[in-house]
C-alpha positions as CSV (number, residue, x, y, z in Angstrom):
1,M,59.8,309.0,136.8
2,A,56.5,307.5,136.8
3,R,54.9,306.7,132.9
4,Q,51.9,309.0,132.5
5,T,48.7,307.7,130.9
6,G,48.7,307.6,127.5
7,S,45.8,309.0,125.1
8,T,43.2,306.4,124.3
9,T,43.1,307.7,120.0
10,R,44.0,306.1,117.7
11,G,43.6,307.8,114.5
12,D,42.1,306.2,112.3
13,V,39.9,303.7,114.2
14,P,36.8,304.4,115.7
15,D,36.2,304.4,119.8
16,G,35.0,301.4,121.4
17,G,31.5,301.6,121.0
18,R,31.2,301.6,117.0
19,S,28.4,299.7,116.2
20,A,28.7,296.8,113.5
21,E,27.8,298.4,109.7
22,L,31.7,300.4,110.2
23,G,33.6,297.6,110.2
24,W,32.0,294.3,108.6
25,P,31.9,295.2,104.9
26,E,29.5,291.8,104.7
27,L,27.8,292.1,107.2
28,R,24.4,291.3,105.8
29,R,25.8,287.6,105.4
30,I,25.9,286.9,108.9
31,P,22.3,285.7,110.1
32,H,20.1,287.5,112.8
33,P,17.7,286.9,115.1
34,P,13.5,286.3,113.3
35,Y,11.2,289.3,114.2
36,R,13.4,292.6,113.7
37,I,12.0,295.0,115.0
38,P,12.2,298.5,113.0
39,V,14.6,301.2,115.5
40,L,14.2,298.4,118.1
41,G,16.1,296.2,116.3
42,D,16.4,292.1,118.3
43,I,15.2,293.6,121.7
44,L,12.5,291.0,121.8
45,G,13.3,288.2,124.5
46,A,16.0,289.8,125.4
47,S,17.1,290.7,129.2
48,Q,18.5,293.7,130.4
49,R,19.7,292.2,133.9
50,T,20.7,288.9,132.0
51,P,21.6,290.1,128.5
52,L,24.6,287.6,128.0
53,L,22.6,284.7,129.1
54,S,19.4,285.8,126.6
55,T,21.9,286.4,123.5
56,M,23.4,282.8,123.9
57,K,19.5,281.4,122.7
58,Y,20.9,282.2,119.4
59,A,23.5,279.5,119.2
60,G,21.0,278.4,116.7
61,L,21.9,280.6,114.4
62,G,25.2,279.2,113.9
63,P,29.2,279.8,115.3
64,I,28.7,283.3,113.9
65,F,25.5,285.6,114.4
66,R,24.9,289.3,115.3
67,C,22.2,291.3,117.1
68,K,20.9,294.6,116.9
69,V,19.8,296.8,120.1
70,F,18.6,299.9,118.7
71,R,20.9,302.0,116.7
72,K,24.1,299.2,117.2
73,E,24.7,296.0,115.8
74,F,27.0,293.3,117.3
75,V,28.8,290.1,115.9
76,F,28.9,287.1,118.7
77,V,31.2,284.6,117.4
78,W,31.0,280.6,119.4
79,G,32.3,277.8,117.0
80,A,36.0,276.4,117.4
81,E,36.9,277.2,113.9
82,L,35.8,281.3,114.7
83,A,37.5,280.7,118.0
84,A,40.7,279.5,117.1
85,D,41.1,282.2,113.9
86,I,40.2,285.1,115.7
87,A,42.8,284.1,118.8
88,D,45.5,284.8,116.3
89,E,47.3,287.4,118.1
90,T,48.6,288.2,114.9
91,R,45.3,289.6,113.4
92,F,43.3,290.2,116.3
93,G,44.2,291.9,119.7
94,K,41.7,292.3,122.9
95,H,39.0,295.1,122.0
96,I,38.2,297.5,124.8
97,G,34.5,298.5,124.9
98,L,31.1,297.7,126.4
99,G,31.2,296.8,130.2
100,I,35.1,297.0,130.2
101,A,35.3,300.5,128.9
102,S,32.4,301.1,131.5
103,L,35.0,300.1,134.2
104,R,37.9,302.6,133.1
105,A,36.0,305.6,135.2
106,V,37.6,303.0,138.1
107,G,40.6,301.0,136.2
108,G,42.0,303.5,133.9
109,D,44.8,302.2,132.1
110,A,45.5,299.3,134.6
111,L,46.2,296.0,133.6
112,F,42.4,294.6,132.7
113,T,41.0,298.0,131.2
114,A,43.4,299.6,129.4
115,Y,44.2,299.9,125.7
116,D,46.9,297.7,124.3
117,H,48.9,301.2,123.1
118,E,48.9,302.7,126.7
119,P,52.0,302.5,127.5
120,N,50.8,301.2,131.7
121,W,49.9,298.9,130.2
122,R,53.1,296.9,129.3
123,L,55.0,298.5,132.6
124,A,52.4,297.6,134.5
125,H,52.6,293.9,133.0
126,D,56.4,293.8,133.1
127,V,56.6,295.2,136.6
128,L,53.9,292.9,138.1
129,T,54.1,289.6,136.3
130,P,57.2,288.4,138.6
131,G,54.3,288.8,141.5
132,F,52.7,285.6,140.3
133,S,55.6,283.4,140.2
134,R,56.5,280.6,141.7
135,E,58.5,281.7,144.7
136,A,55.6,284.8,144.9
137,M,52.7,282.1,145.1
138,A,54.7,280.2,148.1
139,V,53.9,283.5,149.8
140,Y,50.5,283.9,149.3
141,H,49.8,280.7,150.8
142,P,50.0,281.4,154.2
143,M,47.8,284.1,154.0
144,M,45.0,282.3,152.0
145,L,45.3,279.3,154.9
146,D,44.7,282.3,157.4
147,A,41.4,283.9,154.9
148,T,40.1,280.3,154.5
149,D,40.2,279.8,158.2
150,R,38.3,282.7,159.2
151,L,35.4,280.9,156.4
152,T,35.5,277.6,158.5
153,A,35.1,279.3,162.0
154,H,31.9,281.0,160.2
155,W,30.2,278.2,158.4
156,D,31.3,275.7,162.3
157,R,28.6,278.5,163.5
158,E,26.3,278.5,160.8
159,L,26.0,274.6,160.9
160,A,25.8,274.8,165.1
161,A,22.9,276.9,163.8
162,G,21.3,274.6,161.9
163,G,20.4,276.4,158.7
164,P,22.3,276.4,155.2
165,V,25.5,278.6,154.5
166,D,25.0,281.6,151.6
167,V,27.6,280.5,149.3
168,L,28.1,283.1,147.0
169,G,27.7,285.9,149.9
170,D,30.7,284.1,152.0
171,M,32.8,283.3,148.7
172,T,32.6,286.8,148.0
173,K,33.9,287.9,151.3
174,L,36.5,285.3,151.3
175,T,37.9,286.0,147.5
176,L,38.3,289.3,148.5
177,E,39.9,289.1,152.1
178,I,42.4,287.0,150.2
179,I,43.2,289.6,147.5
180,A,43.2,292.5,150.1
181,R,45.6,290.5,152.4
182,T,47.9,289.2,149.3
183,G,47.7,292.5,146.9
184,F,48.7,294.6,149.9
185,G,48.3,294.0,153.2
186,H,45.3,294.8,154.4
187,D,42.1,293.0,156.5
188,F,39.1,293.9,156.2
189,G,37.2,291.8,158.9
190,L,34.8,291.2,156.6
191,F,33.3,287.2,158.4
192,E,33.2,289.6,161.9
193,L,30.7,291.9,160.6
194,D,27.4,292.2,161.2
195,R,26.4,294.2,157.9
196,P,27.9,294.3,154.6
197,H,31.2,296.6,154.6
198,P,30.9,299.6,153.1
199,F,34.0,299.1,150.9
200,V,32.1,295.8,149.3
201,T,28.8,297.6,149.1
202,A,30.6,300.6,147.0
203,M,32.7,297.6,144.5
204,I,29.7,296.1,143.7
205,G,27.5,298.9,143.4
206,T,30.4,300.1,140.5
207,L,30.2,296.7,139.2
208,T,26.5,297.0,138.6
209,Y,26.4,300.6,136.9
210,A,29.1,299.2,134.8
211,Q,26.7,296.6,133.5
212,Y,23.9,298.9,133.3
213,L,25.6,301.1,131.1
214,N,26.6,298.0,129.2
215,S,23.0,297.2,128.8
216,T,20.6,300.5,128.3
217,P,20.4,302.4,125.2
218,F,19.8,305.5,127.7
219,P,22.3,306.0,130.4
220,G,21.9,309.8,130.6
221,L,18.6,309.1,132.2
222,A,20.0,307.8,135.3
223,K,21.2,310.2,136.7
224,G,20.8,309.1,140.5
225,A,22.4,306.0,139.9
226,A,25.3,308.1,137.9
227,R,25.6,310.6,141.1
228,R,25.7,306.9,143.6
229,N,28.2,305.5,141.1
230,E,30.7,308.9,141.4
231,A,30.3,308.2,145.3
232,D,31.0,304.5,145.1
233,I,34.5,305.6,143.3
234,A,35.5,308.3,145.3
235,Y,34.7,305.7,148.4
236,L,36.8,303.4,146.8
237,N,39.4,305.9,145.8
238,R,40.2,307.1,149.4
239,T,40.1,304.4,151.3
240,V,42.9,302.5,148.4
241,D,44.9,305.8,148.5
242,D,44.9,305.8,152.8
243,I,46.1,301.6,152.4
244,V,48.8,303.7,150.3
245,R,50.0,306.2,152.2
246,A,50.2,304.2,155.7
247,R,52.5,301.8,153.6
248,R,54.3,304.3,153.0
249,D,54.5,306.5,155.8
250,A,55.4,302.2,157.6
251,G,58.4,301.9,155.1
252,G,57.4,299.2,153.0
253,G,55.3,295.4,154.4
254,N,55.6,291.8,153.7
255,G,56.6,291.2,150.0
256,D,52.9,291.5,148.6
257,L,52.0,293.0,145.3
258,L,51.6,296.9,146.8
259,D,55.2,296.3,147.8
260,R,56.1,295.7,144.2
261,M,54.0,298.1,142.8
262,L,55.5,300.8,145.4
263,D,59.5,299.8,144.7
264,T,60.1,297.9,141.3
265,P,60.8,299.5,138.4
266,H,60.4,298.3,135.3
267,P,63.9,295.8,134.4
268,E,64.9,297.7,131.6
269,T,64.1,301.1,131.4
270,G,63.9,301.9,135.2
271,E,60.0,303.5,135.1
272,R,58.1,303.0,138.0
273,L,53.9,303.4,138.2
274,S,52.4,306.3,139.6
275,A,50.5,306.9,142.3
276,E,47.2,307.4,140.5
277,N,48.2,304.1,138.2
278,V,49.1,302.0,141.6
279,R,45.2,302.7,142.9
280,R,44.0,301.7,139.0
281,Q,45.7,298.6,140.0
282,I,44.8,297.8,143.4
283,L,40.9,298.1,142.4
284,T,41.4,296.4,139.6
285,F,43.1,293.6,141.3
286,L,40.4,293.5,143.9
287,A,37.6,294.0,141.5
288,A,38.4,291.0,139.3
289,G,40.3,289.1,142.2
290,Y,36.9,288.4,144.5
291,D,34.2,288.5,141.6
292,T,35.4,285.8,139.3
293,T,37.4,283.7,142.0
294,S,34.1,283.7,144.0
295,G,31.9,282.9,141.3
296,T,33.9,280.1,139.9
297,L,34.3,278.5,144.0
298,S,30.4,278.8,144.2
299,F,29.7,277.0,140.8
300,A,32.2,274.4,141.8
301,L,30.5,274.4,145.4
302,H,26.7,274.1,143.7
303,Y,28.3,271.2,141.4
304,L,29.9,268.8,143.9
305,S,26.8,269.1,146.6
306,A,24.7,268.0,143.5
307,N,26.7,265.3,142.2
308,P,27.8,263.6,145.5
309,E,30.2,260.5,143.7
310,I,32.4,263.5,142.4
311,A,32.5,265.1,145.9
312,A,33.7,261.8,147.3
313,R,36.1,261.3,145.0
314,A,37.7,264.7,145.3
315,R,37.6,264.2,149.3
316,E,39.4,260.8,148.7
317,E,42.0,262.5,147.2
318,V,42.2,265.2,149.0
319,D,42.6,263.1,152.1
320,R,45.3,260.9,150.4
321,V,47.6,263.3,149.4
322,W,47.1,265.6,152.5
323,G,47.0,262.8,155.1
324,D,46.7,263.5,158.4
325,T,48.8,266.9,157.7
326,A,47.5,269.6,159.4
327,V,47.9,272.9,157.2
328,P,48.5,271.7,153.6
329,A,51.8,273.0,152.4
330,Y,52.0,275.0,149.5
331,D,53.1,272.1,147.0
332,Q,50.5,269.7,148.5
333,V,48.2,271.8,146.5
334,A,49.2,271.4,142.9
335,K,49.4,267.6,143.7
336,L,45.1,267.3,143.8
337,R,45.1,266.6,140.3
338,Y,41.3,265.5,140.2
339,V,40.3,268.5,142.4
340,R,41.6,270.5,139.4
341,K,39.7,269.0,136.6
342,V,36.5,269.8,139.2
343,V,37.7,273.4,138.7
344,D,38.4,273.5,135.4
345,E,35.4,271.5,134.8
346,T,33.6,274.5,136.5
347,L,35.1,277.0,134.5
348,R,33.8,275.3,131.3
349,L,30.2,275.3,131.9
350,W,30.6,279.0,133.4
351,P,34.0,280.6,132.6
352,T,35.2,283.6,134.6
353,A,35.2,285.5,130.7
354,P,32.2,284.4,129.7
355,V,32.6,287.5,126.6
356,L,36.2,287.8,125.2
357,M,36.0,290.6,122.7
358,R,38.5,290.6,119.6
359,E,39.7,293.4,117.3
360,A,40.9,293.4,114.0
361,R,44.9,294.9,114.3
362,Q,44.4,294.8,110.4
363,D,42.0,294.3,107.4
364,T,41.7,290.8,107.2
365,A,38.9,287.7,106.8
366,L,37.5,285.9,109.6
367,C,37.9,282.3,108.7
368,G,39.0,283.8,104.9
369,E,35.2,284.4,104.7
370,H,33.9,287.6,106.2
371,P,35.8,290.3,105.4
372,M,36.8,293.0,108.7
373,R,38.2,296.1,108.5
374,R,40.9,297.3,110.9
375,G,39.1,298.4,114.1
376,A,36.5,295.7,114.0
377,W,35.3,293.7,116.3
378,A,33.6,290.6,117.8
379,L,32.6,289.0,121.2
380,L,33.7,285.3,121.5
381,L,31.5,284.2,123.6
382,T,33.1,281.7,126.3
383,P,30.3,279.7,127.4
384,L,28.7,278.3,124.3
385,L,32.8,277.4,122.7
386,H,32.9,275.4,126.2
387,R,29.7,273.8,125.2
388,D,29.7,273.3,121.6
389,P,29.1,269.6,121.2
390,G,31.3,269.3,118.0
391,V,34.2,269.8,121.0
392,W,33.0,268.8,123.8
393,G,29.9,265.8,122.9
394,A,26.2,266.1,123.0
395,D,26.8,266.1,126.7
396,A,28.2,269.2,126.9
397,E,25.7,270.4,129.3
398,R,26.7,267.7,132.2
399,F,29.0,268.3,134.6
400,D,31.8,265.9,134.3
401,P,35.1,267.0,135.3
402,G,36.6,263.4,133.7
403,R,36.5,265.9,130.8
404,F,39.6,267.2,131.8
405,D,41.8,263.6,131.6
406,A,45.1,264.2,130.1
407,A,44.3,261.9,126.8
408,A,41.1,264.2,126.3
409,V,42.8,267.5,126.3
410,R,45.6,266.3,124.2
411,A,42.8,265.2,121.8
412,R,40.7,269.3,121.5
413,P,41.1,271.2,119.0
414,A,43.5,274.4,120.5
415,H,41.7,277.1,121.3
416,T,38.1,275.8,122.6
417,Y,38.7,276.0,126.3
418,K,39.2,280.1,127.1
419,P,38.3,280.9,130.6
420,F,41.0,283.1,131.2
421,G,40.9,285.1,128.3
422,T,43.2,284.3,125.4
423,G,46.7,285.6,123.9
424,A,49.3,289.0,125.8
425,R,45.8,290.2,127.2
426,A,44.9,286.6,129.7
427,C,44.6,286.7,132.8
428,I,48.0,287.5,134.6
429,A,46.6,286.3,137.9
430,R,45.3,282.6,136.2
431,Q,47.6,280.4,138.6
432,F,46.8,282.3,141.6
433,A,43.3,282.0,140.8
434,L,43.5,278.3,140.5
435,H,45.8,278.0,143.2
436,E,43.5,279.6,145.2
437,A,40.5,277.6,144.3
438,M,42.2,274.5,144.3
439,L,43.3,275.3,148.6
440,V,39.7,276.4,149.1
441,L,37.9,273.6,147.5
442,G,40.5,270.8,149.4
443,L,39.9,272.5,152.8
444,L,36.1,272.7,152.3
445,L,35.8,269.3,151.4
446,R,38.3,267.8,154.3
447,R,36.7,269.6,156.7
448,Y,32.2,269.3,155.4
449,E,29.9,267.1,153.8
450,L,28.0,269.1,151.2
451,R,24.1,268.6,150.3
452,P,22.4,270.7,148.4
453,D,19.7,272.8,150.1
454,P,16.2,270.8,148.2
455,G,14.8,274.6,147.6
456,Y,17.0,275.3,145.5
457,R,17.3,275.7,142.0
458,L,20.7,277.1,140.2
459,S,19.8,280.6,139.0
460,V,22.6,282.1,137.1
461,A,22.6,286.2,137.2
462,E,25.2,288.1,135.5
463,R,27.4,291.3,137.2
464,M,30.8,291.9,135.0
465,T,30.6,288.3,135.4
466,L,28.4,284.9,136.0
467,I,27.3,284.2,139.0
468,P,25.3,281.4,141.1
469,E,22.2,283.9,142.3
470,G,21.0,283.0,146.1
471,L,23.0,279.6,145.7
472,R,23.0,277.9,149.6
473,I,23.7,274.7,150.4
474,R,23.4,272.5,154.0
475,L,26.4,271.1,155.4
476,D,27.7,268.0,157.5
477,R,30.5,268.4,159.5
478,R,33.0,265.5,158.6
479,Q,34.3,262.6,161.1
480,T,38.3,262.8,161.8
481,P,39.1,260.9,158.5
482,P,41.9,257.7,158.9
483,V,45.3,258.5,158.5
484,P,46.2,257.0,155.1
485,T,49.1,254.6,154.9
486,R,50.3,256.8,152.1
487,T,49.8,261.0,151.4
488,T,51.2,261.0,147.4
489,V,50.5,258.6,144.9
490,P,51.4,259.3,141.3
491,D,48.8,260.7,138.9
492,E,50.1,259.9,135.1
493,D,46.5,261.0,134.2
494,M,47.2,264.2,134.8
495,P,51.2,265.4,134.9
496,E,51.4,268.1,137.8
497,S,52.9,271.0,135.8
498,R,50.0,270.4,132.9
499,C,47.4,273.4,132.8
500,P,44.7,272.6,130.3
501,V,44.6,276.3,129.2
502,H,48.7,277.1,129.0
503,P,50.2,274.2,128.7
504,T,53.3,275.6,129.3
505,D,52.4,277.2,133.0
506,G,53.2,275.3,135.9
């Protein structure tokens, strides 16, 4: 029997949109920006289009500060000591509020948007975790290769036409194709279309609307936007329901995530995901899978094109490790240790989860200094945590994959690198995303020389994640590299199984 969606109420704990005054008894001790305006709060210099980036400029107030927008006050933290303390799972958990709560219209009680107390979160987590095992990843690998072949065919056409490539647009198409194929065996054919696919348009529309709700005090005034959002959600739901219906009629697929959702009972209770929850999980994976990894790949390609010496070292590794193998095998991807460092450094500067919302499970005091009532919450700003000069040095803004040499990783304090979240609610698909990013970068480095577009300057925009807005780069087709004498070279600097985020992950 399918388990139904649980209640989202928690007795004496207020809802997720509550202001900090309700949970921080000594809030006045926490600094706030100067020139606070009565009623309006700290809106001077704030940006509705890039609220996170405009908040980051207050880092000079210290590792903990607060901002008020109209009637609501928010507490932000970013220092290494505070980040380590708020990552303590015995005292803090994931908070569902702001943008995440806005996405519940799409995701409901799916993995990313569920409250901890909702029973479907644990059910789905236990059912789907094996879907990201090493064995499952090996099944997804050929699907990732096929989708990347479609990208390179498109880029070859763009190269022949003589213009730059639309990096973010193409990475968005690629990652959506990958998650659609590995998730439920669907081909959107995005690289063959001459206009945006309506599913992509609807998905971006829902994310944009959620961001709007996150940054406006008067959401009820945008009735037209609300109607468009309802239409977008209805279209997304119909599309996914049609895909699930076709899979049921066919009696199964190729062992992808959808098969697992439909056919796998909980290993202990025997419960299965309801039809509604299956739809919500698919939409969550689509939204999270393409909007996060596409941004990571786009930022990485920007830095590779802007740093030819780093690109050359990464390309040399690809040539050496993959050799003359026409198609890299699954196990060959993890051997790209320097490419992995490029991905890690990209995620340091522009993390997949730029804000982690953490909530007190009980009455406590953050670092023993700032009292918090049960249900009080704070926003951990990972881009600032990842730029903490006390951890990363005075040049923390500089792109340097060497920061992830094994010795440097071991020397850093725990909980100073959080691109995939933290604790029990950390990203379930992190190894999927890392394999995808390394494979795609390896294939592109092997095929192209990357050159920056002279007219482009990095401009970061916000959806639910951070993206390099308008990013374009130029390509040159590489000559076939010489076949190396050996295709693998031991690299003691970064053991293959070591993950700087989750050291036990393979």
